[in-house]
C-alpha positions in Angstrom: -32.3 -6.2 6.6 -29.4 -8.4 7.7 -27.8 -10.2 4.9 -24.8 -11.7 6.7 -23.8 -12.2 10.3 -20.4 -13.6 11.5 -20.4 -14.5 15.2 -17.5 -15.4 17.5 -15.1 -16.2 14.7 -11.7 -17.5 15.7 -8.6 -18.3 13.6 -4.9 -19.0 14.4 -1.8 -19.2 12.2 1.2 -21.0 13.5 0.2 -20.6 17.1 -0.6 -16.8 16.6 -4.2 -15.9 17.1 -5.4 -13.7 14.1 -9.0 -13.7 15.3 -10.1 -14.2 18.9 -13.8 -13.2 18.9 -14.7 -11.7 15.5 -18.2 -10.4 15.0 -19.5 -8.6 11.9 -23.0 -7.8 10.5 -23.8 -6.7 7.0 -27.1 -5.2 5.8 -28.6 -5.0 2.3 -27.9 -1.7 0.7 -25.5 -0.6 3.4 -21.7 0.1 3.2 -20.0 -1.2 6.4 -16.5 0.1 7.1 -14.3 -2.6 8.5 -11.5 -0.8 10.3 -8.5 -1.7 12.4 -4.7 -1.7 12.5 -2.7 -4.1 10.4 -2.9 -7.5 12.0 -6.2 -6.7 13.8 -8.1 -9.5 12.0 -9.9 -7.5 9.2 -8.6 -9.4 6.2 -8.8 -12.7 8.1 -12.5 -12.5 8.8 -13.1 -11.3 5.2 -11.3 -14.3 3.9 -13.2 -16.7 6.2 -16.5 -15.3 4.9 -15.3 -15.8 1.3 -13.8 -19.3 1.7 -10.2 -18.4 1.4 -9.6 -19.6 5.0 -11.6 -22.1 7.1 -12.3 -20.6 10.5 -11.3 -22.5 13.7 -14.6 -21.6 15.4 -17.7 -19.4 15.2 -20.5 -19.3 12.7 -21.3 -17.4 9.5 -25.0 -16.9 8.6 -25.9 -15.7 5.1 -29.4 -15.2 3.8 -30.7 -17.0 6.9 -28.5 -20.1 6.5 -25.4 -21.1 8.2 -22.6 -21.4 5.6 -18.9 -22.4 5.4 -17.5 -22.1 1.9 -14.5 -24.2 0.9 -13.1 -21.7 -1.6 -13.8 -18.3 -3.1 -15.5 -19.8 -6.2 -18.2 -21.4 -4.1 -18.7 -18.1 -2.2 -18.9 -16.1 -5.4 -21.5 -18.5 -6.8 -23.6 -17.9 -3.7 -23.3 -14.1 -4.2 -20.3 -13.2 -2.0 -17.4 -11.7 -3.8 -14.1 -10.0 -2.7 -11.6 -7.7 -4.3 -8.3 -8.6 -2.7 -5.7 -6.2 -1.6 -3.1 -8.8 -2.6 -4.4 -9.2 -6.1 -5.8 -12.5 -7.3 -5.0 -11.9 -11.0 -3.1 -14.1 -13.4 -0.5 -11.9 -15.2 -0.2 -14.0 -18.4 -3.9 -13.7 -19.2 -5.7 -10.8 -20.7 -7.8 -8.4 -18.7 -11.1 -9.8 -19.9 -10.0 -13.4 -19.3 -9.1 -12.5 -15.7 -12.5 -10.9 -15.1 -14.5 -13.9 -16.2 -12.1 -16.6 -15.1 -14.0 -19.7 -13.6 -17.3 -18.1 -14.5 -17.2 -18.3 -18.3 -20.5 -18.7 -20.1 -20.8 -21.2 -23.0 -22.3 -20.8 -26.5 -23.2 -24.4 -27.2 -19.9 -26.4 -27.0 -17.6 -23.3 -26.9 -16.9 -20.5 -24.4 -18.8 -17.4 -25.2 -15.9 -15.0 -25.6 -18.1 -12.3 -27.2 -20.3 -12.2 -24.1 -17.3 -12.2 -21.8 -15.6 -9.3 -23.6 -18.8 -7.2 -23.6 -19.3 -7.8 -19.9 -15.7 -6.9 -19.1 -15.8 -3.8 -21.2 -19.1 -2.6 -19.7 -17.7 -2.9 -16.1 -14.4 -1.3 -16.9 -16.0 1.6 -18.7 -17.5 2.6 -15.3 -13.9 3.3 -14.1 -11.7 3.8 -17.2 -13.8 4.4 -20.4 -12.2 2.8 -23.5 -9.8 0.6 -21.6 -8.2 -2.0 -23.8 -9.4 -5.4 -22.4 -7.1 -7.3 -24.7 -4.0 -6.2 -22.8 -2.3 -8.7 -20.6 -2.4 -8.0 -16.9 1.5 -8.1 -16.8 1.4 -5.0 -18.9 -0.7 -2.9 -16.5 0.4 -0.5 -13.8 -0.7 -1.0 -10.2 -3.8 1.2 -10.4 -5.0 -0.6 -13.5 -4.5 -4.0 -11.9 -6.5 -2.9 -8.9 -9.4 -1.8 -11.1 -9.3 -5.1 -12.9 -9.4 -6.9 -9.5 -12.5 -4.9 -8.6 -14.1 -5.6 -12.0 -13.5 -9.3 -11.4 -15.2 -9.1 -8.0 -18.4 -7.5 -9.4 -18.6 -9.4 -12.6 -21.2 -11.9 -11.2 -23.6 -9.4 -9.6 -22.8 -10.1 -6.0 -25.2 -9.6 -3.1 -22.3 -9.0 -0.8 -19.1 -7.2 -2.1 -16.0 -7.1 0.1 -13.5 -4.4 -0.9 -10.2 -4.9 0.9 -8.1 -1.7 0.6 -9.3 -1.0 -2.9 -8.1 2.6 -3.1 -4.5 2.2 -1.9 -3.2 1.9 -5.5 -5.7 4.2 -7.2 -5.4 7.8 -8.4 -7.9 10.3 -7.2 -10.1 10.2 -10.3 -10.3 6.4 -10.1 -11.3 6.7 -6.4 -14.1 9.0 -7.3 -15.3 6.6 -10.0 -15.2 3.7 -7.6 -17.2 5.6 -5.0 -19.8 6.5 -7.6 -20.2 2.9 -8.6 -20.4 1.8 -4.9 -23.3 4.1 -4.3 -25.0 2.8 -7.4 -24.6 -0.8 -6.1 -25.9 0.2 -2.7 -29.0 1.7 -4.3 -29.6 -1.7 -5.9 -29.5 -3.4 -2.5 -26.0 -4.7 -2.6 -24.3 -5.0 0.8 -20.7 -3.9 1.0 -17.7 -4.3 3.4 -15.2 -1.5 2.8 -11.7 -1.6 4.3 -9.6 1.6 4.1 -6.9 3.3 6.2 -8.0 6.7 4.9 -10.4 8.2 7.4 -11.9 10.6 4.9 -12.9 7.8 2.7 -14.6 6.0 5.5 -16.4 9.1 6.7 -17.6 9.9 3.1 -18.7 6.4 2.0 -19.8 4.3 5.0 -23.2 4.0 6.7 -21.6 2.3 9.7 -18.3 0.9 10.9 -17.0 -2.0 12.8 -13.5 -1.7 14.4 -11.2 -4.6 15.1 -8.3 -4.6 17.5 -6.1 -7.6 18.4 -8.5 -10.1 16.7 -11.7 -8.9 18.3 -14.2 -6.2 17.4 -13.9 -3.4 20.0 -16.6 -1.0 18.8 -19.3 -0.2 16.3 -20.6 3.2 15.1 -23.9 3.7 13.2 -23.4 7.0 11.3 -27.2 7.2 10.8 -27.6 7.7 14.5 -24.2 8.7 15.8 -21.7 11.5 15.1 -18.9 11.0 12.6 -16.0 11.7 15.0 -12.5 11.0 13.6 -10.9 11.1 17.1 -13.3 8.5 18.3 -12.6 6.2 15.3 -8.8 6.5 15.8 -9.2 5.8 19.5 -11.0 2.6 18.7 -8.4 1.6 16.1 -5.3 2.3 18.2 -6.4 2.8 21.8 -5.4 6.5 21.6 -5.6 9.6 19.4 -2.0 10.8 19.6 -1.2 9.5 16.2 -3.9 11.2 14.2 -1.9 14.4 13.7 1.9 15.1 13.6 3.2 18.6 13.9 6.4 19.1 12.0 9.3 20.7 14.0 11.6 22.5 11.6 15.3 22.4 12.3 18.3 24.0 10.7 19.6 21.6 8.1 23.3 21.3 7.3 24.6 23.0 4.2 26.6 19.9 3.4 25.3 17.9 0.5 25.0 14.1 1.2 23.8 13.0 -2.3 24.0 15.2 -5.4 22.4 14.3 -8.7 22.9 16.2 -11.9 21.1 15.8 -15.3 19.4 12.5 -14.6 17.7 11.1 -17.7 15.8 7.8 -18.1 13.6 7.3 -21.2 10.4 9.3 -21.2 10.1 9.1 -17.4 12.9 11.4 -16.2 14.2 14.4 -18.0 17.2 16.4 -16.8 16.5 15.9 -13.1 18.9 17.6 -10.8 18.7 17.6 -7.0 20.7 17.4 -3.8 19.8 16.2 -0.4 21.6 17.7 2.6 23.1 15.9 5.5 20.3 15.1 8.0 17.6 16.4 5.7 14.2 14.9 4.8 13.6 15.8 1.2 10.1 15.1 -0.1 9.1 14.3 -3.7 5.5 15.3 -4.5 3.2 15.8 -7.5 0.3 14.1 -9.1 0.7 10.3 -9.4 2.6 9.0 -12.4 4.8 12.0 -13.0 8.1 10.1 -12.7 8.4 9.9 -8.9 8.6 6.1 -8.7 11.1 6.0 -11.5 13.2 8.6 -9.8 13.4 6.6 -6.6 14.3 3.4 -8.5 16.9 5.3 -10.5 18.5 6.6 -7.3 18.6 3.0 -6.0 20.5 1.9 -9.2 17.7 -0.1 -10.7 18.1 1.3 -14.2 21.4 0.6 -15.9 20.2 2.7 -18.9 19.7 5.8 -16.7 22.4 8.5 -17.2 23.5 11.1 -14.7 26.4 12.6 -12.8 26.2 11.6 -9.1 28.2 12.0 -5.9 27.8 10.7 -2.4 29.6 12.6 0.3 31.5 14.3 -2.5 32.7 11.1 -4.1 31.5 10.0 -7.5 29.2 7.0 -7.7 27.7 5.1 -10.6 24.0 4.4 -10.0 23.8 1.7 -12.6 23.1 -1.3 -10.4 21.5 -1.7 -6.9 24.7 -3.3 -5.4 26.6 0.0 -6.1 23.9 2.0 -4.2 23.8 -0.5 -1.3 27.6 -0.5 -0.9 27.5 3.3 -0.6 24.6 3.3 1.8 21.8 4.4 -0.5 19.0 2.1 0.6 15.5 1.7 -0.9 12.3 0.9 0.9 10.0 0.3 -2.2 6.3 1.1 -2.4 5.2 -2.3 -3.4 6.5 -4.5 -0.6 4.9 -7.6 -2.0 6.6 -7.5 -5.3 9.8 -5.4 -4.7 10.6 -5.5 -1.0 10.1 -9.0 0.2 10.4 -12.7 -0.6 7.0 -13.6 0.7 7.5 -17.4 1.0 10.8 -17.0 2.9 11.2 -16.4 6.6 11.6 -13.1 8.4 15.2 -14.1 9.1 16.0 -14.8 5.4 14.5 -11.5 4.3 16.5 -9.7 7.0 19.9 -11.1 6.0 19.5 -11.3 2.2 20.7 -7.7 1.5 24.1 -8.5 3.0 24.7 -10.7 0.0 25.2 -7.5 -2.1 28.3 -6.7 -0.2 31.7 -7.6 -1.7 33.2 -8.8 1.5 31.4 -11.9 2.7 32.6 -14.3 5.4 33.6 -17.7 4.2 31.2 -19.3 6.6 27.9 -17.4 7.3 27.9 -16.4 10.9 24.3 -17.7 11.5 24.3 -17.2 15.3 25.3 -13.6 14.9 22.8 -12.9 12.1 20.0 -14.5 14.1 20.7 -12.5 17.2 20.8 -9.4 15.0 17.5 -10.3 13.4 15.9 -10.9 16.9 17.1 -7.4 18.0 15.6 -5.8 14.9 12.3 -7.5 15.5 12.3 -6.2 19.1 13.4 -2.7 18.1 10.6 -2.3 15.5 8.0 -4.3 17.5 7.4 -6.7 14.6 4.6 -9.0 15.6 5.7 -12.5 14.6 5.7 -15.9 16.4 9.2 -16.5 15.3 11.9 -15.1 13.0 11.5 -18.4 11.1 7.9 -17.6 10.2 7.2 -16.9 6.5 6.7 -13.2 5.8 3.4 -13.8 4.0 2.0 -14.8 7.4 2.5 -11.3 8.8 0.1 -8.4 8.5 0.9 -5.6 6.0 2.2 -3.3 8.6 4.6 -5.9 10.0 5.7 -6.8 6.5 6.6 -3.1 5.9 8.6 -3.1 9.2 10.6 -6.0 7.8 11.4 -4.1 4.6 12.7 -1.2 6.8 14.4 -3.5 9.3 16.6 -5.3 6.9 18.6 -2.1 6.3 19.2 -1.3 10.0 22.6 -3.1 10.2 23.9 -1.0 7.3 25.7 2.3 7.5 22.9 4.4 5.9 23.8 7.6 4.0 20.5 8.1 2.2 17.3 6.2 2.9 14.9 6.2 -0.1 11.3 5.8 0.9 9.0 5.1 -2.1 5.5 5.6 -0.7 6.4 3.5 2.4 3.1 3.8 4.2 0.8 2.8 1.4 -1.7 0.3 2.8 -0.5 0.7 6.3 -2.9 1.7 9.1 -2.7 5.0 10.9 -1.1 3.6 14.0 1.6 1.6 12.2 2.2 4.6 9.9 2.9 6.8 12.9 5.2 4.3 14.5 7.1 3.7 11.2 7.7 7.4 10.6 8.6 8.1 14.2 11.3 5.4 14.1 12.7 6.7 10.8 12.8 10.3 12.1 14.6 9.1 15.2 17.2 7.4 12.9 17.6 10.7 11.0 18.3 12.6 14.2 20.6 10.0 15.8 22.5 8.9 12.8 22.4 12.2 10.9 21.4 10.3 7.8 19.4 11.8 4.9 16.0 10.7 3.6 14.3 11.2 0.2 10.6 10.5 0.7 8.0 10.0 -2.1 4.5 9.8 -0.7 1.2 9.7 -2.7 -0.4 11.2 0.5 0.5 14.9 0.8 -0.1 14.8 4.5 3.0 12.6 4.9 5.1 15.2 3.0 3.7 18.0 5.1 4.3 16.2 8.4 7.8 15.0 7.9 9.7 16.9 5.2 12.1 19.8 5.5 11.8 20.5 1.8 9.6 19.2 -1.0 10.3 19.0 -4.8 7.3 18.8 -7.0 7.5 16.7 -10.2 5.5 17.1 -13.4 6.0 15.0 -16.6 9.4 13.7 -15.5 10.8 17.1 -14.4 11.1 19.0 -11.1 9.0 22.0 -11.5 9.0 23.6 -8.1 10.3 23.6 -4.6 8.7 24.3 -1.2 10.7 24.9 2.0 9.8 24.8 5.7 6.5 26.4 6.5 5.7 26.9 2.8 4.9 23.2 2.7 1.2 22.5 2.8 -1.3 20.3 1.0 -2.7 23.3 -0.8 0.7 24.5 -2.0 1.7 21.0 -3.2 -1.6 20.6 -5.1 -1.3 24.1 -6.6 2.2 23.5 -7.8 1.3 20.1 -9.2 -1.6 21.4 -11.2 -0.6 25.0 -12.2 2.4 24.2 -14.2 3.3 25.5 -17.6 5.7 24.3 -20.2 8.7 26.4 -21.1 6.9 27.3 -24.4 4.0 28.7 -22.4 5.9 30.6 -19.8 7.6 30.2 -16.5 6.7 27.4 -14.1 4.3 28.6 -11.4 
């Protein structure tokens, strides 16, 4: 039974069409996959349905009535709720306060905090049993915040639940818990829209899919009557299937060390880490999530002045105690959380591009605006960043284009080592392919080095010459060349022993 139907939806931002002819149908008890490249219109149509945006044209029919919600609160009261990829949480409030915010129940004259806490705990126990709901959101890690965002969306028993990239920040056990809960909701008749860039998740969870490209839906597949064909899905998303698989071509790597780190320690996160990356090498960092990989990347970028180590770049000593030191020596970071760590969202593409230059000691007395703008325009062209203007605010761009800005701001620099901290998280299959192809081209042409941490092992297998596996803040194993596989990385991540128990496997 059809619960919601969006027809001929249009929406433009600053003269750029985000939706040209968006159509989407949701049925009770069914999970509909909403797929497409970054900037294809997926999030835009979801936000029009939930009242975040007002559409320029088209109609939304819900429970047989044409609707147009002015804000997400009105939509949620009507039974339509969304867990946002860009979280809608307030960091200074507790977990339970965020979950019930704007929908608090009263006990006579006062808010019923007891009921709110019980409801919050009940929902969160589905994902993380025993989770402390009194913690402030600012104290949570990214996966915990995502779970709270999902809990907030389902707190009012929605009839239609929209999940926009809910698994991008989750660990595998949390993903399984979410999928179990989604099936439970579907059995209760809840309709769901599920957006993910991971094809295996779509194939496992969805009853049907709708694919958007360039603001219009270009295809639909009903899995109850049609084959689950990954090649066909990728073709609909990108227009071709060349980007679904990448075959690594192994080359002889120089014996010359570009960056050498010895005995790196940082609190409980990094313990006596030593590594070196060769000239022109792509060195991967793998392991289960939360084993110190993110802290390692940030330490190499100079983000922790408390971190202690001996380090050399091209044989010369360097102190990695502040980001400016790293930038001046060509050690450049592309962070995993572009929203919080990589961009100034309310500023323009141009401002984001030139800002890193301010870390350099030698600055011209008068900023060469014309030169910088021409440089920015060239980067936009080189990376095929879709923007109406370099003066457009970055938060108006799609996730994939935002990530290209994060990479692009480093192009004018002489790069020795490019640090990639999960750079393709939340980026569609086509944009991911383009991003890595460009970076690998830079490695070849500039003979620079790359250290890549990726939560998706396929990225390590596809692009790395060597992979170091981390466990509890230590490097516990190394894989080279054709030894690198998903199975080998997982096995090394799980089958480790402490020194007291025996040798590392």
